[in-house]
TORDRENSE-768676 format. One record per residue: x, y, z of N, C-alpha, C, O in turn. Coordinates in steps of 0.2 Angstrom, whole numbers, padded with zeros to 4 digits, always signed. Atoms other than C-alpha are relative to their C-alpha. Example, Ala and Ser with C-alpha at 12.3 -4.5 7.8 and 13.67 -1.06 7.14 Angstrom:
+0004-0006+0000+0062-0022+0039+0004+0006+0000+0009+0005+0003-0004-0006-0001+0068-0005+0036-0004+0005+0003-0001+0011+0004
end
This chain:
-0006+0003+0001-0714+1519+0558+0002+0000-0008-0002-0003-0012-0002+0000+0007-0705+1522+0541+0002-0007-0003+0004-0011+0000-0001+0006+0003-0704+1508+0528+0008+0000-0001+0011+0004-0004-0008+0000+0001-0685+1502+0529+0002-0002-0007+0005-0008-0008-0002+0002+0007-0681+1503+0511+0004+0006-0003+0001+0012-0004-0005-0005+0002-0666+1514+0505+0001+0000-0007+0005-0004-0009-0001+0000+0007-0668+1518+0487+0007+0003-0002+0010+0000-0007-0007-0003+0002-0651+1528+0487+0005-0006+0001+0010-0005-0003-0005+0005+0000-0642+1512+0492+0000-0004-0006+0005-0006-0009+0001+0004+0006-0649+1503+0477+0004+0004-0006+0008+0002-0010-0003-0004+0005-0643+1518+0466+0007+0000+0000+0011-0001-0005-0007+0000-0001-0626+1518+0473+0003-0006-0001+0009-0007-0003-0003+0006+0001-0624+1500+0471-0001-0003-0007+0002-0008-0009+0002+0002+0007-0630+1499+0453+0007-0001-0004+0007-0006-0008-0006+0001+0004-0612+1501+0445+0003-0007+0002+0005-0010-0003-0003+0007-0002-0605+1486+0455-0005-0006-0003-0003-0011-0005+0005+0005+0002-0621+1476+0451+0000-0001-0007-0001-0006-0010+0000+0000+0007-0620+1481+0433+0006-0004-0003+0006-0008-0007-0006+0004+0002-0602+1474+0432-0002-0007+0001+0000-0012-0003+0001+0007-0001-0608+1458+0440-0005-0003-0005-0004-0009-0007+0005+0002+0005-0623+1457+0428+0004-0002-0007+0002-0007-0010-0004+0001+0006-0610+1458+0413+0004-0006+0001+0004-0010-0004-0003+0007-0001-0600+1444+0421-0004-0006-0001-0002-0011-0004+0005+0005+0000-0615+1434+0423-0002-0002-0008-0002-0008-0010+0002+0001+0007-0620+1436+0404+0006-0003-0003+0005-0007-0008-0006+0003+0003-0602+1432+0399+0001-0007+0002+0002-0011-0003-0001+0007-0002-0601+1416+0409-0006-0004-0004-0004-0009-0007+0005+0004+0003-0618+1411+0402+0001-0001-0007-0001-0006-0010-0001+0001+0007-0614+1415+0384+0005-0005-0002+0004-0009-0006-0005+0004+0002-0598+1406+0384-0002-0007+0002-0001-0012-0002+0002+0007-0003-0605+1391+0394-0005-0003-0005-0005-0009-0007+0005+0003+0005-0620+1389+0382+0002-0001-0007+0001-0006-0010-0003+0001+0007-0610+1392+0366+0004-0007+0000+0004-0011-0004-0004+0006-0001-0598+1378+0372-0004-0006+0001-0003-0011-0002+0004+0005-0001-0612+1368+0378-0004-0002-0006-0006-0008-0007+0004+0001+0007-0621+1369+0361+0005-0004-0004+0002-0009-0007-0005+0004+0004-0605+1362+0353+0000-0007+0003+0000-0012-0001+0000+0007-0004-0604+1348+0366-0006-0004-0002-0006-0010-0003+0007+0003+0000-0623+1345+0365-0001-0003-0007-0004-0008-0008+0001+0002+0007-0623+1344+0346+0004-0007-0002+0001-0012-0004-0004+0006+0001-0609+1330+0345-0003-0005+0004-0004-0011+0002+0003+0005-0004-0616+1321+0360-0007-0002-0002-0009-0008-0002+0007+0001+0003-0634+1322+0353+0000-0005-0006-0004-0010-0006-0001+0005+0006-0628+1314+0337+0002-0007+0002+0000-0012-0001-0003+0007-0003-0618+1301+0346-0005-0004+0003-0005-0010+0002+0005+0004-0004-0633+1296+0356-0004-0004-0006-0008-0009-0004+0004+0003+0005-0642+1292+0339+0005-0005-0004+0002-0008-0009-0004+0004+0004-0627+1282+0332-0001-0007+0001-0004-0010+0006+0001+0007+0000-0628+1264+0327+0006-0004+0004+0005-0009+0006-0006+0003-0003-0611+1261+0335+0000+0001+0008+0000+0007+0010+0000+0000-0007-0611+1257+0354+0005+0004+0003+0004+0007+0008-0006-0004-0003-0594+1265+0357-0001+0007-0001+0003+0011+0003+0002-0007+0000-0602+1282+0353-0006+0000+0004-0006+0005+0008+0006-0001-0004-0619+1279+0360+0000-0001+0007-0002+0003+0011+0000+0002-0007-0615+1271+0377+0004+0006+0004+0001+0008+0009-0003-0005-0004-0602+1284+0383-0004+0007+0000-0004+0010+0005+0004-0007+0000-0613+1299+0377-0006-0001+0005-0008+0004+0008+0006+0001-0004-0628+1291+0386+0002+0001+0008-0001+0004+0012-0003+0000-0007-0617+1289+0402+0001+0007+0002-0001+0009+0008-0001-0007-0001-0612+1307+0401-0006+0004+0001-0006+0008+0006+0006-0004-0001-0629+1314+0399-0004-0002+0006-0006+0002+0010+0003+0002-0006-0636+1303+0413+0003+0003+0006+0000+0005+0011-0004-0003-0006-0622+1308+0425-0001+0007+0001-0003+0009+0007+0001-0007-0001-0623+1326+0422-0007+0002+0002-0008+0007+0006+0007-0001-0002-0642+1327+0422-0002-0002+0007-0007+0000+0010+0002+0003-0006-0643+1316+0437+0004+0003+0006+0002+0001+0012-0003-0003-0005-0631+1327+0448-0001+0007+0000-0001+0010-0005+0001-0008+0000-0633+1345+0454+0006+0003-0003+0012+0001-0002-0005-0004+0002-0623+1358+0446+0005+0003+0005+0011+0003+0004-0005-0002-0006-0616+1364+0463+0005-0005+0001+0011-0004+0002-0005+0005-0001-0608+1347+0465+0005+0000-0005+0011-0001-0004-0005+0000+0005-0600+1348+0448+0005+0005+0000+0010+0005-0001-0005-0006-0001-0593+1365+0452+0005-0002+0005+0011+0000+0004-0005+0002-0006-0585+1358+0468+0005-0005-0003+0011-0005-0001-0005+0005+0003-0578+1343+0458+0005+0003-0004+0011+0002-0003-0005-0003+0004-0570+1354+0446+0005+0005+0003+0011+0005+0002-0004-0005-0004-0564+1368+0458+0004-0003+0005+0010-0001+0006-0003+0003-0006-0559+1357+0473+0004-0007-0002+0009-0008+0001-0003+0007+0001-0556+1339+0466+0005+0000-0005+0011-0003-0004-0005+0001+0005-0547+1342+0450+0007+0003+0002+0012+0000+0000-0007-0002-0002-0532+1352+0458+0003-0005+0004+0009-0006+0004-0003+0006-0004-0530+1337+0470+0003-0005-0005+0008-0008-0004-0002+0006+0005-0529+1325+0455+0006+0003-0005+0010-0001-0006-0005-0002+0005-0519+1336+0443+0006+0004+0003+0011+0005+0000-0005-0004-0004-0509+1346+0456+0001+0007-0003+0006+0010-0001+0000-0007+0003-0513+1362+0447-0006+0004+0003-0012+0001+0002+0005-0004-0002-0524+1376+0454-0005+0002-0006-0002+0004-0011+0005-0002+0005-0540+1379+0444-0003+0007+0002-0005+0008+0007+0003-0006-0001-0545+1397+0442-0007+0000+0001-0010-0004-0003+0008+0000-0001-0563+1402+0448-0003+0001-0007-0008-0003-0008+0003-0001+0007-0567+1408+0430+0000-0006-0004-0005-0008-0007-0001+0006+0004-0560+1392+0422-0005-0005+0003-0009-0009-0001+0005+0005-0003-0570+1381+0434-0007+0002-0001-0011-0003-0002+0007-0002+0001-0586+1391+0432-0002-0001-0007-0007-0004-0008+0002+0001+0007-0586+1391+0413+0000-0008-0001-0004-0010-0005-0001+0007+0001-0580+1372+0413-0006-0003+0003-0009-0007-0001+0006+0003-0003-0594+1367+0425-0006+0001-0003-0010-0003-0005+0006-0002+0003-0607+1377+0417-0001-0003-0007-0006-0005-0010+0000+0003+0007-0602+1371+0399-0002-0007+0000-0006-0009-0004+0002+0007-0001-0602+1353+0404-0007-0002+0002-0010-0006-0001+0007+0001-0003-0618+1354+0413-0005+0002-0006-0010-0002-0007+0004-0002+0006-0626+1364+0398+0000-0005-0006-0005-0006-0009-0001+0005+0006-0619+1351+0385-0005-0006+0001-0008-0008-0004+0004+0006-0001-0629+1337+0393-0007+0002-0002-0011-0003-0005+0007-0002+0002-0646+1346+0392-0001+0002-0007-0006+0000-0010+0000-0002+0007-0642+1353+0375+0000-0006-0005-0003-0007-0010+0000+0007+0004-0638+1335+0369-0007-0003-0001-0009-0005-0006+0006+0002+0000-0655+1330+0374-0005+0004-0005-0009+0001-0008+0004-0005+0004-0663+1345+0365+0002-0002-0008-0003-0003-0012-0002+0001+0007-0653+1341+0349-0003-0007-0002-0005-0008-0008+0002+0007+0001-0657+1322+0350-0008+0000-0002-0010-0003-0007+0008+0000+0001-0676+1326+0351-0001+0004-0006-0006+0002-0010+0002-0004+0006-0675+1339+0337+0002-0004-0006-0002-0004-0011-0001+0004+0006-0666+1327+0325-0005-0005-0001-0006-0007-0007+0005+0005+0001-0678+1313+0329-0007+0003-0002-0011-0001-0005+0006-0003+0002-0692+1325+0325-0001+0001-0007-0006+0002-0010-0001-0001+0007-0686+1327+0307-0002-0007-0003+0000-0012-0001+0003+0006+0004-0695+1314+0295+0006-0003-0003+0011-0001-0006-0006+0004+0002-0683+1300+0291+0000+0000-0008+0006-0001-0011-0001-0001+0007-0687+1303+0273+0005+0005-0003+0007+0005-0008-0005-0005+0002-0676+1318+0273+0007-0003+0000+0011-0001-0005-0006+0004+0000-0661+1307+0277+0000-0004-0006+0005-0005-0010+0000+0004+0005-0666+1295+0264+0000+0004-0007+0003+0001-0012-0001-0004+0006-0668+1309+0251+0007+0002-0001+0009+0002-0007-0007-0002+0001-0651+1315+0254+0005-0005-0002+0009-0004-0006-0004+0006+0002-0643+1298+0253-0002-0002-0007+0003-0004-0011+0002+0002+0006-0653+1295+0237+0004+0005-0005+0005+0003-0011-0004-0005+0004-0644+1311+0230+0007-0001+0000+0011+0003-0004-0007+0002+0000-0627+1303+0233+0004+0004+0006+0010+0003+0006-0003-0003-0006-0624+1313+0249+0002-0006+0005-0002-0011+0006-0002+0004-0005-0615+1304+0263-0005+0001+0006-0008+0006+0006+0004-0001-0006-0623+1301+0280+0001+0007+0004-0003+0011+0006-0002-0006-0004-0613+1315+0288-0002+0007-0004-0004+0012-0001+0002-0005+0004-0617+1327+0273-0007+0002+0001-0009+0007+0001+0007-0001+0000-0635+1324+0274-0002+0003+0007-0006+0007+0008+0001-0003-0007-0635+1327+0293+0002+0007+0000-0002+0011+0003-0003-0007+0000-0625+1343+0291-0004+0005-0004-0006+0010-0002+0003-0005+0005-0634+1351+0276-0008-0001+0000-0011+0004-0002+0008+0001+0000-0652+1344+0278-0003-0001+0007-0008+0003+0008+0003+0002-0007-0656+1337+0295+0001+0005+0005-0004+0008+0008-0001-0004-0005-0648+1348+0307-0002+0007-0001-0005+0010+0004+0003-0007+0001-0653+1365+0299-0008+0000+0002-0010+0004+0005+0007+0000-0001-0671+1359+0300-0002-0001+0008-0006+0002+0011+0001+0002-0007-0669+1352+0318+0001+0007+0004-0002+0008+0009-0002-0006-0003-0661+1369+0323-0006+0005+0001-0007+0008+0006+0006-0005+0000-0676+1379+0318-0005-0002+0005-0009+0002+0008+0005+0002-0005-0687+1368+0329+0002+0000+0007-0002+0001+0011-0003+0000-0007-0676+1368+0344+0002+0007+0003+0004+0008+0009-0002-0006-0002-0674+1387+0345-0003+0002+0007+0000+0005+0012+0003-0002-0007-0687+1389+0360+0004-0004+0005+0005-0001+0011-0003+0004-0005-0679+1375+0369+0008+0002+0002+0010+0002+0008-0007-0003-0001-0661+1382+0367-0001+0007+0004+0004+0008+0008+0001-0006-0004-0668+1399+0373-0001-0001+0007+0001+0002+0012+0002+0002-0007-0675+1390+0389+0006-0002+0003+0007+0000+0009-0006+0003-0003-0658+1382+0392+0005+0006+0001+0008+0006+0007-0003-0007-0001-0650+1400+0390-0002+0003+0007+0002+0005+0011+0003-0003-0006-0662+1407+0403+0002-0004+0007+0004-0001+0012-0002+0004-0006-0659+1392+0415+0007+0000+0002+0008+0001+0008-0007+0000-0002-0641+1393+0414+0002+0007+0003+0006+0008+0007-0001-0007-0003-0641+1412+0417-0002+0000+0007+0002+0003+0011+0002+0000-0007-0650+1409+0433+0004-0005+0004+0006-0003+0010-0004+0005-0004-0640+1393+0438+0007+0003+0001+0011+0000+0005-0007-0003+0000-0624+1403+0435+0002+0003+0007+0007+0004+0009-0001-0003-0007-0627+1411+0452+0003-0005+0005+0006-0003+0010-0003+0005-0005-0621+1395+0460+0008+0000+0000+0011-0002+0005-0007+0000+0000-0603+1399+0455+0003+0005+0005+0009+0006+0006-0002-0004-0005-0603+1412+0468+0003-0003+0006+0006-0001+0010-0003+0004-0006-0599+1398+0481+0007-0001-0001+0010-0002+0004-0008+0001+0000-0581+1397+0474+0003+0007+0000+0009+0008-0002-0003-0007-0001-0579+1416+0476+0000+0004-0007+0003+0009-0007+0000-0004+0006-0582+1421+0458-0005+0005+0000-0011+0004+0002+0004-0006-0001-0589+1438+0457-0004+0002-0006-0003+0007-0009+0005-0001+0005-0604+1437+0446-0005+0004+0004-0004+0007+0009+0005-0004-0003-0620+1446+0450-0002-0002+0007-0002+0003+0011+0002+0002-0007-0625+1436+0465+0005+0001+0005+0004+0004+0011-0006-0001-0005-0608+1437+0473+0001+0007+0001+0003+0009+0007-0001-0008-0001-0607+1456+0470-0005+0002+0005-0004+0006+0009+0006-0002-0005-0624+1457+0479+0002-0002+0007+0001+0002+0012-0002+0002-0007-0617+1447+0494+0006+0005+0003+0006+0006+0009-0006-0004-0003-0601+1458+0495-0003+0007+0002-0001+0010+0007+0002-0007-0002-0611+1474+0495-0004-0001+0006-0004+0004+0010+0004+0001-0006-0623+1467+0508+0005+0000+0006+0003+0002+0012-0005+0000-0006-0608+1463+0519+0003+0006+0002+0005+0007+0008-0003-0007-0002-0602+1481+0519-0006+0005+0002-0004+0010+0005+0005-0005-0001-0619+1490+0519-0006-0003+0005-0010+0001+0007+0006+0003-0004-0631+1477+0528-0007+0002-0003-0012+0001+0000+0006-0001+0004-0644+1482+0515-0003-0006-0003-0003-0006-0009+0002+0006+0003-0651+1465+0512-0006+0000-0004-0006-0002-0010+0006-0001+0004-0668+1470+0507+0001+0004-0007-0002+0001-0012-0001-0004+0006-0663+1483+0495+0004-0003-0005+0003-0003-0011-0005+0003+0005-0648+1474+0487-0003-0007-0003-0003-0007-0009+0002+0006+0003-0657+1457+0485-0006+0002-0005-0008-0002-0010+0005-0002+0005-0672+1466+0477+0003+0003-0006+0000+0001-0012-0003-0002+0006-0661+1475+0465+0003-0006-0004+0002-0006-0010-0003+0006+0003-0652+1458+0461-0006-0003-0004-0005-0005-0010+0006+0004+0002-0669+1450+0458-0003+0004-0007-0004+0001-0012+0003-0003+0006-0675+1464+0446+0005+0000-0006+0003-0001-0012-0005+0000+0006-0658+1464+0436-0001-0007-0003-0001-0008-0010+0001+0006+0003-0661+1445+0434-0006+0000-0005-0006-0003-0010+0007+0000+0004-0679+1448+0428+0001+0003-0006-0002+0001-0011-0001-0004+0006-0673+1461+0416+0003-0004-0005+0002-0004-0011-0004+0004+0005-0660+1449+0408-0004-0006-0003-0004-0007-0009+0004+0006+0003-0672+1434+0407-0006+0002-0005-0007-0001-0010+0005-0002+0004-0686+1444+0400+0003+0002-0007-0001+0001-0012-0004-0002+0006-0674+1452+0387+0001-0006-0005+0000-0006-0011-0002+0006+0003-0668+1434+0382-0007-0003-0003-0007-0005-0009+0006+0003+0002-0686+1428+0381-0003+0004-0006-0005+0000-0011+0002-0004+0006-0691+1442+0369+0004-0001-0006+0002-0002-0012-0005+0001+0006-0675+1439+0358-0002-0007-0003-0002-0008-0009+0001+0007+0002-0679+1420+0357-0007+0000-0004-0007-0003-0009+0006+0000+0004-0697+1424+0352+0001+0003-0007-0002+0001-0012-0002-0003+0007-0690+1436+0338+0003-0005-0004+0001-0006-0010-0004+0005+0004-0678+1422+0332-0005-0005-0003-0005-0007-0008+0005+0005+0002-0692+1409+0332-0005+0003-0006-0006-0001-0010+0005-0002+0005-0704+1420+0322+0004+0002-0007+0002+0000-0012-0004-0001+0006-0689+1425+0310+0001-0006-0004+0001-0006-0010-0002+0006+0004-0684+1407+0306-0006-0003-0002-0006-0008-0007+0006+0003+0003-0702+1402+0303-0002+0003-0007-0006+0001-0010
end
């Protein structure tokens, strides 16, 4: 009995899967970029002396980290249109949900990175006449950023894989492309194998790039 694996089906499907992979990378890159900006401000707010910065940021982080990304996607895609009365496009919903989710995790990464910097760095900057904000921007954050490169890389990889969840709202990234191909060819084994290999190639590439950055900044 021949092994039921059609290589030609994988070859024929590669163009569509390649398009899906590019969309996955696009969503991930935009989400992590926006998430990094959100996380930076929220991470700093968590360390603030003022409760009206610290408490809302802590609530945001706890809520997002304590609820599944899938539920957050559903809230943005299905609940917001009911509240706002405006349809949310799948791409907007996907990017918004992933960015907000990533921001909560990046906030904790930045918070830990900033706290790892010796307090003497802040005191030295203030003694030179710099404000708290100037010291944070020019002295503390650059040092913290070098330390958190591996963690940011891990967040990028995690979001790359978690972005497959946006397929539930019909957005055609890599996983959704695989589902559509399977629906027309019934080649589940071949297509899911190809999808898994593409994800593996992307994650390994990111891992190597992060390792290069870590070595470079050292």
